[in-house]
DRENDO-1510 file (C-alpha; in Angstrom, 1 decimal, always signed):
<recs>
REC; n; res; u; v; w
REC; 1; VAL; -11.0; +11.5; +0.3 .
REC; 2; PRO; -12.0; +15.1; -0.2 .
REC; 3; GLU; -9.4; +17.5; -1.7 .
REC; 4; GLY; -7.2; +19.1; +0.9 .
REC; 5; ASN; -7.0; +15.9; +2.9 .
REC; 6; VAL; -4.6; +13.0; +2.8 .
REC; 7; VAL; -5.2; +9.2; +3.0 .
REC; 8; MET; -3.9; +7.1; +5.8 .
REC; 9; LEU; -3.9; +3.3; +5.4 .
REC; 10; GLN; -3.4; +1.0; +8.4 .
REC; 11; PHE; -3.8; -2.7; +8.4 .
REC; 12; ARG; -5.2; -4.4; +11.5 .
REC; 13; ILE; -4.2; -7.8; +10.3 .
REC; 14; PHE; -1.8; -8.7; +7.5 .
REC; 15; ASP; -1.4; -12.3; +6.3 .
REC; 16; LEU; -0.2; -13.1; +2.8 .
REC; 17; GLU; +2.1; -15.7; +1.4 .
REC; 18; ALA; +5.6; -15.0; +2.5 .
REC; 19; ASP; +8.5; -14.6; +0.0 .
REC; 20; PRO; +11.7; -12.5; +0.4 .
REC; 21; THR; +10.9; -10.5; -2.8 .
REC; 22; CYS; +7.1; -10.8; -2.6 .
REC; 23; ARG; +6.9; -12.6; -5.9 .
REC; 24; TYR; +3.6; -14.4; -5.3 .
REC; 25; ASP; +0.9; -12.7; -3.1 .
REC; 26; TYR; +1.5; -9.0; -2.4 .
REC; 27; VAL; -0.1; -5.6; -2.0 .
REC; 28; ASP; +1.4; -2.6; -3.8 .
REC; 29; VAL; +0.5; +0.8; -2.4 .
REC; 30; TYR; +0.9; +3.9; -4.6 .
REC; 31; ASN; +0.9; +7.6; -3.5 .
REC; 32; GLY; -1.8; +8.6; -5.9 .
REC; 33; HIS; -4.3; +7.2; -8.4 .
REC; 34; SER; -2.0; +5.6; -11.0 .
REC; 35; TYR; +1.0; +3.4; -11.6 .
REC; 36; THR; +3.1; +6.5; -12.6 .
REC; 37; VAL; +3.2; +7.9; -9.1 .
REC; 38; GLN; +5.5; +7.0; -6.3 .
REC; 39; LYS; +5.1; +3.5; -4.9 .
REC; 40; LEU; +4.9; +3.6; -1.2 .
REC; 41; GLY; +5.8; -0.1; -0.9 .
REC; 42; ARG; +5.1; -3.7; -1.7 .
REC; 43; PHE; +4.1; -5.9; +1.2 .
REC; 44; CYS; +3.7; -9.6; +1.8 .
REC; 45; GLY; +4.0; -12.2; +4.5 .
REC; 46; THR; +2.7; -11.6; +8.0 .
REC; 47; PHE; +4.7; -8.5; +8.9 .
REC; 48; ARG; +2.1; -5.7; +9.3 .
REC; 49; PRO; +3.3; -2.5; +7.7 .
REC; 50; GLY; +3.2; +0.7; +9.6 .
REC; 51; ALA; +0.7; +3.5; +8.7 .
REC; 52; LEU; +1.1; +4.6; +5.1 .
REC; 53; ILE; +0.2; +8.2; +4.3 .
REC; 54; SER; -0.4; +9.8; +0.9 .
REC; 55; THR; +0.7; +13.3; +0.0 .
REC; 56; SER; -2.6; +14.0; -1.7 .
REC; 57; ASN; -6.2; +13.0; -1.4 .
REC; 58; THR; -5.7; +9.7; -3.4 .
REC; 59; MET; -4.0; +6.4; -2.9 .
REC; 60; MET; -4.1; +3.2; -5.0 .
REC; 61; LEU; -3.7; -0.4; -3.9 .
REC; 62; GLU; -3.0; -3.3; -6.2 .
REC; 63; MET; -3.2; -6.9; -5.1 .
REC; 64; GLY; -1.1; -9.4; -7.0 .
</recs>
């Protein structure tokens, strides 16, 4: 998003393979544009995460 704004990510539906430690299917969300920034969370299963908000104008998602 443009500089001076933040990113808000909300899932309408969330349905990945469930595992207590998310070893299989997962989504990692990072507070920026690389792996070196704060990880906002790793999510799997059917529990829909709440809104995730970055502190800058970038956010990175990785599916595993």
